[in-house]
BALOKOL-83576 format. One record per atom (N, C-alpha, C): chain; x, y, z; atom name. Coordinates in pm, whole numbers, plus 50000, padded with zeros to 5 digits. Each point is the difference from the previous one (the first is absolute). Example, Ala and Ser with C-alpha at 12.3 -4.5 7.8 and 13.67 -1.06 7.14 Angstrom:
<recs>
A:51319:49431:50780:N
A:49911:50119:50000:CA
A:50090:50120:50000:C
A:49965:50105:49928:N
A:50082:50119:50006:CA
A:49923:50109:50073:C
</recs>
This chain:
<recs>
A:27026:91418:26734:N
A:49934:49915:49899:CA
A:50032:49853:50022:C
A:50126:49970:50029:N
A:50041:49862:50024:CA
A:49927:49942:50121:C
A:49985:50084:50103:N
A:49930:49955:50121:CA
A:49854:49967:49967:C
A:49940:50087:49919:N
A:49861:49978:49960:CA
A:49985:49869:49922:C
A:50092:49976:49905:N
A:49995:49877:49920:CA
A:50019:49877:50086:C
A:50089:50011:50101:N
A:50022:49887:50091:CA
A:49873:49969:50078:C
A:49934:50106:50046:N
A:49875:49981:50074:CA
A:49893:49940:49909:C
A:49998:50048:49876:N
A:49903:49948:49903:CA
A:50025:49852:49974:C
A:50127:49964:49984:N
A:50036:49860:49977:CA
A:49966:49916:50122:C
A:50026:50055:50118:N
A:49970:49928:50124:CA
A:49851:49969:50009:C
A:49918:50092:49947:N
A:49855:49982:50004:CA
A:49952:49901:49894:C
A:50055:50009:49878:N
A:49948:49920:49889:CA
A:50061:49861:49988:C
A:50123:49981:50042:N
A:50065:49869:49985:CA
A:49921:49888:50069:C
A:49955:50017:50125:N
A:49920:49893:50062:CA
A:49872:49970:49923:C
A:49938:50107:49946:N
A:49877:49980:49924:CA
A:50029:49921:49873:C
A:50106:50033:49931:N
A:50039:49930:49877:CA
A:50032:49854:50030:C
A:50073:49976:50107:N
A:50035:49863:50040:CA
A:49874:49920:50033:C
A:49906:50065:50069:N
A:49876:49932:50036:CA
A:49921:49963:49875:C
A:49991:50092:49906:N
A:49928:49972:49875:CA
A:50065:49885:49925:C
A:50133:49996:49998:N
A:50071:49891:49932:CA
A:49968:49867:50067:C
A:49996:49999:50133:N
A:49968:49878:50074:CA
A:49857:49955:49970:C
A:49906:50096:50001:N
A:49860:49969:49972:CA
A:49984:49941:49861:C
A:50065:50063:49901:N
A:49991:49951:49862:CA
A:50065:49863:49986:C
A:50110:49979:50070:N
A:50072:49874:49991:CA
A:49921:49886:50063:C
A:49947:50024:50120:N
A:49925:49895:50068:CA
A:49866:49974:49930:C
A:49937:50108:49953:N
A:49869:49991:49934:CA
A:49905:49911:50080:C
A:49980:50039:50125:N
A:49925:49919:50094:CA
A:49861:49966:49949:C
A:49933:50096:49938:N
A:49863:49978:49954:CA
A:49993:49958:49853:C
A:50115:49977:49940:N
A:50011:49945:49865:CA
A:49925:50082:49895:C
A:50028:50131:50000:N
A:49935:50087:49902:CA
A:50100:50075:49913:C
A:50127:49992:50030:N
A:50101:50071:49921:CA
A:50066:49911:49893:C
A:49985:49868:50012:N
A:50060:49906:49905:CA
A:49895:49900:49954:C
A:50033:49928:49895:N
A:49913:49891:49954:CA
A:50048:49869:50061:C
A:49906:49911:50029:N
A:50033:49873:50064:CA
A:49931:49884:49928:C
A:50071:49888:49990:N
A:49937:49879:49948:CA
A:49905:49941:50104:C
A:50036:50015:50126:N
A:49915:49950:50109:CA
A:49994:50108:50108:C
A:49884:50060:50015:N
A:49985:50108:50099:CA
A:49986:49947:50142:C
A:49973:49871:50015:N
A:49971:49949:50133:CA
A:50104:49900:50051:C
A:50124:50010:49950:N
A:50102:49905:50044:CA
A:50063:50039:50133:C
A:49968:50118:50052:N
A:50052:50043:50130:CA
A:49892:50084:50068:C
A:49893:49933:50037:N
A:49880:50069:50043:CA
A:50004:50032:50149:C
A:50091:50088:50042:N
A:50006:50038:50141:CA
A:49935:50135:50023:C
A:49967:50070:49894:N
A:49923:50123:50011:CA
A:49876:49988:49912:C
A:49897:50072:50036:N
A:49878:49999:49921:CA
A:50017:50089:49878:C
A:49977:49943:49884:N
A:50014:50075:49875:CA
A:49866:50059:49958:C
A:50004:50093:49908:N
A:49879:50057:49943:CA
A:49945:49898:49899:C
A:49894:49934:50040:N
A:49947:49888:49922:CA
A:49949:50045:49862:C
A:49937:50117:49993:N
A:49953:50048:49870:CA
A:50116:50021:49904:C
A:50106:50061:50050:N
A:50118:50025:49916:CA
A:50061:49868:49953:C
A:50021:49908:50093:N
A:50063:49872:49966:CA
A:49912:49922:49903:C
A:49870:49996:50026:N
A:49909:49927:49911:CA
A:50001:50058:49859:C
A:50006:50133:49992:N
A:50003:50066:49870:CA
A:50129:49966:49925:C
A:50112:49999:50070:N
A:50127:49965:49938:CA
A:50000:49856:49950:C
A:49944:49910:50079:N
A:49992:49859:49959:CA
A:49910:49987:49877:C
A:49890:50072:50000:N
A:49910:49998:49883:CA
A:50071:50051:49876:C
A:50067:50114:50010:N
A:50070:50058:49885:CA
A:50110:49907:49949:C
A:50068:49934:50090:N
A:50111:49912:49963:CA
A:49952:49879:49918:C
A:49878:49953:50030:N
A:49954:49874:49942:CA
A:49886:50011:49899:C
A:49937:50117:49992:N
A:49875:50008:49924:CA
A:50014:49962:49853:C
A:50111:50036:49937:N
A:50015:49972:49857:CA
A:50026:49852:49970:C
A:50059:49931:50095:N
A:50030:49858:49979:CA
A:49891:49909:50056:C
A:49935:50047:50107:N
A:49901:49915:50066:CA
A:49858:50028:49949:C
A:49975:50126:49961:N
A:49869:50039:49946:CA
A:49886:49982:50102:C
A:50014:50068:50112:N
A:49893:49997:50101:CA
A:49869:50052:49940:C
A:49891:49940:50044:N
A:49870:50052:49956:CA
A:49894:49994:50110:C
A:50038:49953:50120:N
A:49906:49985:50110:CA
A:50067:50047:50129:C
A:49924:50070:50086:N
A:50063:50067:50113:CA
A:49917:49987:50128:C
A:50072:49978:50110:N
A:49939:50004:50133:CA
A:50041:50132:50065:C
A:49901:50075:50048:N
A:50026:50129:50064:CA
A:49952:49996:50145:C
A:50069:50074:50086:N
A:49956:50010:50138:CA
A:50118:50023:50094:C
A:49972:49999:50127:N
A:50104:50016:50101:CA
A:50069:49866:50021:C
A:50084:49991:50104:N
A:50068:49874:50029:CA
A:49900:49888:50029:C
A:49878:50037:50037:N
A:49898:49898:50023:CA
A:49967:49924:49873:C
A:50022:50062:49885:N
A:49973:49933:49873:CA
A:50097:49885:49976:C
A:50110:49996:50078:N
A:50098:49894:49979:CA
A:49950:49864:50042:C
A:49881:49994:50059:N
A:49937:49870:50024:CA
A:49964:49934:49866:C
A:49981:50084:49897:N
A:49964:49951:49866:CA
A:50129:49983:49919:C
A:50036:49877:49972:N
A:50124:49972:49928:CA
A:49972:49986:49851:C
A:50090:50055:49919:N
A:49977:49997:49855:CA
A:49991:49858:49943:C
A:50079:49901:50046:N
A:49985:49865:49944:CA
A:49862:49940:50027:C
A:49940:50035:50114:N
A:49865:49951:50032:CA
A:49897:50076:49917:C
A:50014:50132:49995:N
A:49905:50081:49922:CA
A:50001:49960:49854:C
A:50114:49962:49949:N
A:50014:49964:49859:CA
A:49907:49884:49961:C
A:49969:49914:50095:N
A:49910:49887:49971:CA
A:49859:50047:49963:C
A:49965:50122:50040:N
A:49866:50052:49972:CA
A:49998:50089:49876:C
A:50116:50017:49937:N
A:50012:50087:49884:CA
A:50019:49917:49873:C
A:49984:50060:49882:N
A:50030:49928:49876:CA
A:50143:49949:50000:C
A:50022:49893:49926:N
A:50127:49927:50005:CA
A:50123:50088:49976:C
A:49993:50092:49907:N
A:50119:50079:49963:CA
A:50016:50129:50082:C
A:49916:50019:50100:N
A:50011:50121:50082:CA
A:50129:49999:50081:C
A:50060:50119:50016:N
A:50124:50014:50077:CA
A:49975:50101:50112:C
A:49988:49956:50125:N
A:49967:50091:50110:CA
A:50121:50066:50063:C
A:49975:50116:50061:N
A:50102:50074:50073:CA
A:49937:50057:50125:C
A:50071:49988:50111:N
A:49947:50052:50127:CA
A:50048:50143:50018:C
A:49909:50095:49983:N
A:50037:50143:50002:CA
A:49944:50064:50128:C
A:50048:49952:50114:N
A:49953:50051:50128:CA
A:50093:50108:50054:C
A:49967:50053:50117:N
A:50085:50099:50066:CA
A:49974:49995:50149:C
A:50099:50039:50079:N
A:49980:50009:50144:CA
A:49893:50106:50029:C
A:49905:49962:50084:N
A:49893:50095:50038:CA
A:49938:50066:49877:C
A:49975:49921:49899:N
A:49944:50051:49875:CA
A:49867:50070:50025:C
A:49969:50098:49915:N
A:49873:50069:50010:CA
A:49938:50014:49861:C
A:49883:50059:49996:N
A:49926:50012:49874:CA
A:50077:50083:49899:C
A:50063:50107:50046:N
A:50079:50083:49911:CA
A:50115:49919:49938:C
A:50067:49919:50081:N
A:50111:49920:49950:CA
A:49956:49898:49896:C
A:49885:49939:50023:N
A:49948:49903:49903:CA
A:49969:50069:49868:C
A:49934:50117:50009:N
A:49969:50074:49877:CA
A:50128:50037:49925:C
A:50101:50051:50069:N
A:50123:50044:49933:CA
A:50071:49881:49934:C
A:49993:49883:50057:N
A:50061:49882:49938:CA
A:49926:49964:49872:C
A:49868:50005:50005:N
A:49922:49972:49879:CA
A:50023:50106:49893:C
A:50010:50125:50040:N
A:50028:50107:49906:CA
A:50137:49980:49936:C
A:50099:49960:50081:N
A:50135:49974:49948:CA
A:49996:49886:49899:C
A:49931:49892:50032:N
A:49991:49887:49907:CA
A:49935:50043:49868:C
A:49898:50082:50012:N
A:49934:50052:49879:CA
A:50094:50087:49920:C
A:50078:50084:50067:N
A:50093:50091:49932:CA
A:50109:49925:49924:C
A:50043:49885:50053:N
A:50108:49924:49933:CA
A:49941:49893:49908:C
A:49870:50011:49976:N
A:49931:49909:49905:CA
A:50007:49854:50042:C
A:49998:49976:50128:N
A:49995:49862:50048:CA
A:49855:49952:49999:C
A:49974:49883:49950:N
A:49863:49948:50009:CA
A:49962:49973:50145:C
A:49876:50026:50031:N
A:49947:49966:50134:CA
A:49876:49914:49976:C
A:50025:49878:49959:N
A:49889:49911:49964:CA
A:49922:49951:50121:C
A:50074:49982:50111:N
A:49937:49951:50122:CA
A:50056:50078:50118:C
A:49914:50026:50097:N
A:50044:50074:50118:CA
A:49929:49945:50123:C
A:50075:49989:50106:N
A:49946:49960:50130:CA
A:50039:50110:50099:C
A:49901:50073:50050:N
A:50026:50110:50092:CA
A:49955:49961:50139:C
A:50093:50004:50095:N
A:49970:49963:50138:CA
A:49992:50128:50082:C
A:49883:50028:50056:N
A:49981:50125:50071:CA
A:49953:49975:50144:C
A:50003:50106:50078:N
A:49942:50002:50134:CA
A:49972:50145:50033:C
A:49959:50028:50120:N
A:49965:50136:50038:CA
A:50121:50093:49990:C
A:50118:49950:50038:N
A:50121:50083:49995:CA
A:50037:50034:49856:C
A:49984:49906:49909:N
A:50032:50025:49859:CA
A:49911:50110:49944:C
A:49869:49991:50026:N
A:49907:50096:49943:CA
A:50016:50140:50059:C
A:50056:50009:50120:N
A:50013:50131:50065:CA
A:50117:50082:49947:C
A:50094:49937:49930:N
A:50118:50072:49951:CA
A:49981:50050:49859:C
A:49986:50131:49985:N
A:49966:50054:49868:CA
A:50094:50110:49952:C
A:50111:50021:50072:N
A:50097:50102:49957:CA
A:50140:49940:49997:C
A:50089:50064:49926:N
A:50137:49950:49990:CA
A:50072:50018:50133:C
A:50098:49911:50025:N
A:50079:50005:50123:CA
A:50146:50022:49964:C
A:50071:50073:50085:N
A:50139:50036:49971:CA
A:50099:49931:50093:C
A:49952:49921:50095:N
A:50091:49922:50084:CA
A:50079:49902:49914:C
A:50127:49975:50035:N
A:50087:49920:49915:CA
A:49948:49857:49978:C
A:49921:49947:50092:N
A:49949:49864:49984:CA
A:49881:49993:49906:C
A:49934:50113:49977:N
A:49876:49999:49924:CA
A:50000:50090:49877:C
A:50100:50085:49985:N
A:50002:50092:49887:CA
A:50006:49923:49868:C
A:49929:50049:49901:N
A:49998:49933:49870:CA
A:50128:50027:49922:C
A:50040:49908:49912:N
A:50116:50026:49914:CA
A:49970:50112:49902:C
A:50105:50060:49948:N
A:49981:50116:49911:CA
A:49926:49960:49872:C
A:50003:49872:49965:N
A:49929:49954:49880:CA
A:49849:50023:50011:C
A:49950:50018:50120:N
A:49856:50020:50018:CA
A:49958:50145:49977:C
A:50099:50088:49983:N
A:49974:50140:49965:CA
A:49917:50077:50102:C
A:50011:49964:50126:N
A:49931:50081:50102:CA
A:50096:50058:50103:C
A:50129:49966:49988:N
A:50102:50062:50085:CA
A:50122:50033:49914:C
A:50073:50102:50040:N
A:50121:50037:49928:CA
A:50117:49912:50045:C
A:50107:50002:49922:N
A:50120:49927:50041:CA
A:50051:50052:50133:C
A:49991:50131:50019:N
A:50046:50059:50126:CA
A:49918:49945:50118:C
A:49868:49997:49986:N
A:49915:49948:50107:CA
A:50031:49853:50028:C
A:50019:49924:49894:N
A:50023:49857:50016:CA
A:50132:49973:50074:C
A:50110:50050:49945:N
A:50130:49968:50058:CA
A:50023:50068:50135:C
A:49945:50119:50018:N
A:50020:50068:50128:CA
A:49930:49927:50113:C
A:49890:49931:49970:N
A:49930:49925:50105:CA
A:50090:49889:50056:C
A:50080:49937:49913:N
A:50091:49894:50045:CA
A:50123:50058:50068:C
A:50048:50112:49950:N
A:50116:50065:50064:CA
A:49964:50043:50142:C
A:49878:50053:50018:N
A:49956:50039:50134:CA
A:49990:49879:50092:C
A:49953:49887:49945:N
A:49993:49879:50081:CA
A:50138:49955:50044:C
A:50099:50020:49912:N
A:50138:49964:50034:CA
A:50063:50095:50102:C
A:49938:50114:50022:N
A:50053:50096:50096:CA
A:49961:49967:50144:C
A:49913:49901:50017:N
A:49962:49958:50135:CA
A:50120:49934:50067:C
A:50059:50062:50103:N
A:50124:49946:50059:CA
A:49981:49863:50065:C
A:49885:49976:50062:N
A:49976:49870:50064:CA
A:49991:49889:49896:C
A:49931:50031:49890:N
A:49991:49901:49892:CA
A:50138:49969:49943:C
A:50077:50104:49971:N
A:50132:49980:49940:CA
A:50095:49926:50094:C
A:49989:50029:50130:N
A:50085:49931:50096:CA
A:49964:49852:50007:C
A:49870:49971:50003:N
A:49955:49861:50005:CA
A:50039:49925:49874:C
A:49980:50066:49886:N
A:50033:49935:49872:CA
A:50150:49975:49989:C
A:50081:50100:50032:N
A:50146:49987:49990:CA
A:50052:49893:50096:C
A:49944:49997:50120:N
A:50040:49900:50101:CA
A:49973:49860:49947:C
A:49878:49978:49951:N
A:49965:49866:49951:CA
A:50076:49966:49873:C
A:50017:50099:49911:N
A:50071:49980:49874:CA
A:50144:49955:50025:C
A:50062:50058:50101:N
A:50142:49971:50027:CA
A:50020:49874:50083:C
A:49913:49980:50101:N
A:50026:49893:50097:CA
A:49902:49883:49991:C
A:49894:50015:49916:N
A:49902:49893:49979:CA
A:49944:49947:50131:C
A:49983:50088:50096:N
A:49946:49962:50131:CA
A:49878:50086:50030:C
A:49889:49935:50026:N
A:49877:50073:50029:CA
A:49995:50036:50148:C
A:49975:50128:50028:N
A:49991:50047:50138:CA
A:49862:50059:50024:C
A:49957:50000:50125:N
A:49863:50040:50034:CA
A:49964:50139:49950:C
A:50093:50093:50002:N
A:49969:50137:49961:CA
A:49969:50014:49851:C
A:50030:49896:49922:N
A:49979:50004:49855:CA
A:49856:49970:49958:C
A:49915:49966:50095:N
A:49868:49946:49971:CA
A:49921:50082:49898:C
A:50000:50132:50013:N
A:49919:50084:49912:CA
A:50071:50041:49872:C
A:50123:49951:49981:N
A:50079:50048:49887:CA
A:50054:49889:49910:C
A:50019:49881:50055:N
A:50058:49890:49925:CA
A:49909:49879:50011:C
A:49967:49939:49887:N
A:49918:49879:50000:CA
A:50087:49878:50027:C
A:49959:49923:50100:N
A:50074:49878:50031:CA
A:49901:49894:50043:C
A:49930:49943:49902:N
A:49900:49898:50029:CA
A:50067:49864:50013:C
A:49936:49913:50075:N
A:50054:49864:50015:CA
A:50012:49934:49864:C
A:49894:50014:49921:N
A:50003:49951:49863:CA
A:49964:50117:49908:C
A:50092:50051:49921:N
A:49972:50115:49913:CA
A:49894:49967:49896:C
A:49927:50103:49958:N
A:49908:49984:49888:CA
A:50080:49972:49873:C
A:49937:49930:49907:N
A:50064:49974:49870:CA
A:49909:50054:49890:C
A:50061:50030:49885:N
A:49926:50064:49891:CA
A:50032:49929:49869:C
A:49898:49986:49915:N
A:50023:49940:49870:CA
A:50048:50108:49904:C
A:50104:49975:49922:N
A:50064:50106:49921:CA
A:49920:50047:49879:C
A:49911:49919:49947:N
A:49926:50038:49878:CA
A:49859:50046:50033:C
A:49930:49923:50081:N
A:49858:50028:50024:CA
A:49977:50085:50124:C
A:50106:50024:50078:N
A:49998:50098:50108:CA
A:49911:49961:50118:C
A:49986:49871:50024:N
A:49929:49954:50119:CA
A:50093:50005:50120:C
A:49941:50019:50117:N
A:50074:49997:50125:CA
A:49952:49882:50083:C
A:50094:49924:50054:N
A:49967:49887:50087:CA
A:50053:50030:50139:C
A:49910:50010:50096:N
A:50038:50041:50134:CA
A:50076:49891:50074:C
A:50110:50041:50063:N
A:50077:49907:50081:CA
A:49923:49950:50120:C
A:49897:50074:50040:N
A:49918:49958:50114:CA
A:49935:49864:49977:C
A:49978:49964:49873:N
A:49941:49869:49970:CA
A:50089:49887:50051:C
A:50131:50017:49988:N
A:50094:49899:50049:CA
A:50000:49996:50152:C
A:49988:50116:50061:N
A:49997:50007:50147:CA
A:49875:49930:50054:C
A:49887:50018:49934:N
A:49875:49936:50041:CA
A:50010:49849:49981:C
A:50056:49958:49886:N
A:50016:49857:49974:CA
A:50089:49934:50104:C
A:50098:50073:50048:N
A:50094:49947:50097:CA
A:49935:49976:50136:C
A:49913:50093:50041:N
A:49933:49988:50131:CA
A:49876:50089:49999:C
A:49892:49949:49942:N
A:49880:50082:49983:CA
A:49936:50034:50135:C
A:49996:49904:50092:N
A:49938:50025:50130:CA
A:50077:50108:50076:C
A:50131:49988:50002:N
A:50082:50100:50068:CA
A:49989:50136:49935:C
A:49994:50001:49869:N
A:49991:50127:49925:CA
A:49873:50075:50036:C
A:49885:49931:49993:N
A:49874:50068:50024:CA
A:49981:50035:50148:C
A:50047:49916:50089:N
A:49993:50032:50143:CA
A:50082:50125:50031:C
A:50116:50011:49938:N
A:50085:50117:50022:CA
A:49929:50127:49954:C
A:49939:49996:49882:N
A:49933:50120:49948:CA
A:49873:50034:50078:C
A:49934:49898:50057:N
A:49886:50027:50087:CA
A:50046:50072:50125:C
A:50108:49952:50059:N
A:50053:50061:50123:CA
A:50046:50144:49974:C
A:50051:50026:49880:N
A:50046:50134:49966:CA
A:49886:50094:49962:C
A:49878:49945:49990:N
A:49885:50083:49964:CA
A:49986:50024:49852:C
A:50080:49931:49919:N
A:49989:50015:49854:CA
A:49864:49949:49954:C
A:49962:49883:50050:N
A:49865:49948:49974:CA
A:49911:50043:50116:C
A:49927:50109:49981:N
A:49919:50061:50105:CA
A:49856:49950:49991:C
A:49922:50038:50100:N
A:49860:49961:50005:CA
A:49922:50069:49888:C
A:49914:49927:49934:N
A:49921:50055:49890:CA
A:49851:49978:50027:C
A:49914:50066:49921:N
A:50032:50098:49895:CA
A:50046:50132:50060:C
A:50089:50067:49928:N
A:50049:50130:50045:CA
A:49911:50109:49942:C
A:49957:50090:50085:N
A:49916:50110:49953:CA
A:50086:50106:49931:C
A:49953:50049:49889:N
A:50072:50106:49930:CA
A:49947:50136:50047:C
A:50093:50087:50041:N
A:49958:50134:50043:CA
A:50006:50101:49886:C
A:50029:49949:49880:N
A:50005:50087:49882:CA
A:49912:49939:49891:C
A:49910:50078:49948:N
A:49915:49957:49889:CA
A:50063:50045:49869:C
A:50017:49906:49909:N
A:50059:50033:49871:CA
A:49891:50058:49909:C
A:50003:50129:49985:N
A:49901:50067:49917:CA
A:50055:50022:49859:C
A:49914:49986:49902:N
A:50045:50020:49862:CA
A:50031:50147:49976:C
A:50098:50025:49915:N
A:50041:50137:49968:CA
A:50000:50019:49848:C
A:50001:50126:49959:N
A:50005:50030:49857:CA
A:50129:49947:49938:C
A:50109:50010:50075:N
A:50129:49952:49950:CA
A:49997:49849:49980:C
A:49941:49929:50094:N
A:49989:49854:49988:CA
A:49914:49963:49879:C
A:49888:50066:49986:N
A:49911:49972:49887:CA
A:50072:50024:49868:C
A:50076:50109:49993:N
A:50074:50034:49879:CA
A:50102:49892:49966:C
A:50074:49952:50101:N
A:50102:49897:49976:CA
A:49936:49868:49958:C
A:49891:49964:50063:N
A:49932:49876:49962:CA
A:49950:50007:49856:C
A:49948:50114:49962:N
A:49953:50017:49861:CA
A:50116:49994:49901:C
A:50114:50056:50038:N
A:50117:49995:49912:CA
A:50050:49856:49984:C
A:49997:49925:50109:N
A:50039:49858:49993:CA
A:49906:49925:49907:C
A:49872:50024:50016:N
A:49901:49933:49914:CA
A:50020:50040:49854:C
A:50036:50125:49974:N
A:50023:50046:49863:CA
A:50116:49924:49936:C
A:50106:49977:50076:N
A:50114:49924:49947:CA
A:49958:49856:49972:C
A:49921:49943:50090:N
A:49950:49864:49978:CA
A:49916:49994:49872:C
A:49917:50100:49979:N
A:49917:50003:49879:CA
A:50087:50009:49875:C
A:50104:50083:50007:N
A:50089:50019:49885:CA
A:50070:49870:49963:C
A:50040:49923:50100:N
A:50074:49876:49975:CA
A:49909:49876:49996:C
A:49870:50024:50016:N
A:49905:49889:50005:CA
A:50047:49897:50104:C
A:50035:50051:50118:N
A:50059:49918:50106:CA
A:49895:49912:50067:C
A:50034:49874:50018:N
A:49920:49910:50082:CA
A:50052:50016:50144:C
A:49927:50070:50082:N
A:50050:50035:50132:CA
A:49913:49942:50111:C
A:50060:49986:50117:N
A:49932:49961:50123:CA
A:50050:50092:50111:C
A:49909:50047:50082:N
A:50035:50084:50115:CA
A:49959:49926:50126:C
A:50098:49976:50087:N
A:49978:49923:50123:CA
A:50016:50090:50122:C
A:49899:50004:50085:N
A:50010:50067:50129:CA
A:50052:49897:50099:C
A:50116:50026:50056:N
A:50073:49900:50078:CA
A:49928:49956:50127:C
A:50017:49872:50037:N
A:49949:49949:50127:CA
A:50101:50027:50112:C
A:49992:50116:50063:N
A:50099:50039:50098:CA
A:49967:49947:50140:C
A:50104:49982:50078:N
A:49986:49945:50135:CA
A:49912:50087:50088:C
A:50000:50132:49979:N
A:49923:50090:50088:CA
A:49850:49980:49988:C
A:49956:49932:49892:N
A:49858:49970:49977:CA
A:49913:50126:49988:C
A:50062:50112:49967:N
A:49923:50122:49975:CA
A:49945:49993:49858:C
A:49870:50001:49982:N
A:49945:49989:49864:CA
A:50022:50128:49919:C
A:50014:49982:49872:N
A:50006:50115:49911:CA
A:49869:50077:50009:C
A:50008:50133:50007:N
A:49880:50081:50010:CA
A:49907:49976:49881:C
A:49871:49996:50027:N
A:49900:49978:49896:CA
A:50010:50109:49893:C
A:50029:50122:50042:N
A:50013:50112:49906:CA
A:50113:49973:49901:C
A:50109:49942:50049:N
A:50114:49969:49913:CA
A:49964:49888:49903:C
A:49930:49901:50047:N
A:49962:49889:49912:CA
A:49905:50049:49891:C
A:49905:50084:50037:N
A:49907:50056:49901:CA
A:50076:50080:49895:C
A:50102:50074:50047:N
A:50082:50078:49906:CA
A:50073:49908:49903:C
A:50061:49896:50053:N
A:50073:49905:49913:CA
A:49906:49934:49901:C
A:49881:49960:50047:N
A:49903:49935:49911:CA
A:49950:50096:49892:C
A:49996:50129:50031:N
A:49948:50097:49904:CA
A:50100:50033:49889:C
A:50130:49985:50031:N
A:50104:50034:49902:CA
A:50045:49878:49922:C
A:50017:49889:50072:N
A:50046:49877:49936:CA
A:49882:49904:49981:C
A:50022:49899:49919:N
A:49897:49898:49985:CA
A:49978:49932:50134:C
A:49873:49991:50043:N
A:49971:49949:50134:CA
A:50049:49858:50019:C
A:50000:49923:49891:N
A:50044:49861:50013:CA
A:50152:49986:49997:C
A:50073:50116:50001:N
A:50146:49997:50003:CA
A:50055:50048:50134:C
A:49911:50035:50094:N
A:50041:50047:50132:CA
A:49957:49898:50104:C
A:50095:49955:50084:N
A:49975:49892:50095:CA
A:50043:50043:50140:C
A:49905:50000:50091:N
A:50024:50048:50135:CA
A:50018:49884:50097:C
A:50122:49988:50056:N
A:50029:49895:50098:CA
A:50032:50061:50137:C
A:49966:50127:50019:N
A:50028:50065:50128:CA
A:49897:49960:50104:C
A:50026:50037:50126:N
A:49906:49971:50107:CA
A:50025:49864:50063:C
A:49901:49955:50074:N
A:50010:49872:50071:CA
A:49949:49889:49910:C
A:50086:49906:49966:N
A:49961:49889:49913:CA
A:50094:49881:50021:C
A:49980:49895:49923:N
A:50079:49878:50021:CA
A:50146:50016:49961:C
A:50035:50107:49928:N
A:50140:50026:49968:CA
A:50069:50081:50109:C
A:49926:50090:50063:N
A:50062:50088:50099:CA
A:49996:49944:50142:C
A:49925:49895:50024:N
A:49990:49945:50136:CA
A:50128:49931:50047:C
A:50058:49904:49925:N
A:50117:49927:50051:CA
A:50126:50086:49998:C
A:50070:50011:50112:N
A:50125:50076:50000:CA
A:50107:49926:49920:C
A:49980:49872:49978:N
A:50097:49923:49920:CA
A:49999:50042:49854:C
A:49903:50082:49961:N
A:49996:50052:49863:CA
A:50090:50122:49983:C
A:50070:50041:50109:N
A:50079:50123:49997:CA
A:50144:49976:50046:C
A:50091:50074:49939:N
A:50138:50002:50048:CA
A:50007:50082:50128:C
A:49929:50110:50003:N
A:49981:50088:50116:CA
A:49870:50075:49973:C
A:49975:50105:50071:N
A:49869:50065:49989:CA
A:49983:50085:49875:C
A:50101:50007:49914:N
A:49990:50082:49879:CA
A:49993:49921:49870:C
A:50062:49882:49997:N
A:50015:49928:49873:CA
A:49942:49858:50008:C
A:49911:49971:49906:N
A:49945:49865:49993:CA
A:50085:49914:49907:C
A:49978:49869:50007:N
A:50088:49904:49935:CA
A:49953:49965:49858:C
A:50089:49940:49922:N
A:49965:49960:49863:CA
A:49884:49900:49993:C
A:49981:49918:50103:N
A:49888:49906:49996:CA
A:49866:50074:50000:C
A:49996:50116:50065:N
A:49879:50083:49998:CA
A:49979:50057:49860:C
A:50107:50047:49940:N
A:49992:50055:49864:CA
A:49954:49893:49901:C
A:50045:49876:50020:N
A:49958:49891:49910:CA
A:49851:49975:50010:C
A:49945:50007:50122:N
A:49855:49984:50018:CA
A:49926:50112:49930:C
A:50053:50122:50011:N
A:49937:50115:49934:CA
A:50003:49984:49849:C
A:50114:49961:49945:N
A:50011:49982:49855:CA
A:49901:49894:49951:C
A:49988:49891:50076:N
A:49906:49893:49962:CA
A:49857:50053:49995:C
A:49969:50097:50085:N
A:49862:50047:50011:CA
A:49967:50112:49900:C
A:50102:50068:49948:N
A:49970:50114:49911:CA
A:50023:49969:49853:C
A:50066:49887:49970:N
A:50022:49962:49860:CA
A:49917:49877:49965:C
</recs>
């Protein structure tokens, strides 16, 4: 019996120690509460979770009533700029997520409705990738918080525990955490940008560090990305047609229902992406049929916003100056 217990202890003690380390480090910042979730941004956090925590922390004192939804591309639209187009007392919040999709946008609106938050104004930034995502995701970077009532606590926390079990990630993180030295093998596991992104603590805007890098040497920056093939020859042909689905139609109708309930003044923007692939006509007709046609604005395809590469940080994200032009044209 003693031998069996020793073997059992030999098996479980490393696991217990590992769990203690994981809980203590809280790499993805989901086991503890934080005043600032982005003060040590060397790993990518779950943006939906962090945004929800920031909203919950401030909603009673700040009284948000206006929201920007979308993927990281929506971060071209800054809340202080958007506020100029809203009534004077409006309080905006940027409720985006990494690789956001239609399902994620709906669940955020449903959550706001459930907690009786006013949604007086909404700005939804979409593209083909956003509209194609219509089911929940369980990956640790994209899984919804338990407050959204679509995943269990077990599903939520186990997704992060599994991410912590990646030995290469843990080795890279521990190495950098202890020695503060970035090494080449850490590339896929540890963020080490020349200029880190910064985040506003109340309104949840993100300001890309790449803006400083471009300001420092714009010619060198763009030449480097051209040589790396980041800025490729356009227009790029799409080998996938985004076809409307019953699930997509259902989610769009549910979003519209929430807008009707809150009498929301909303705008839906189809992003001007570098690839210059236009939004499918079938998708635009669908959007026009569900939402007010004068509230949907298509900036996709080849146009004066998508032509200059200087309008982009890289081939995925356009700059705030582009968003300002869009806001001027839709309000």
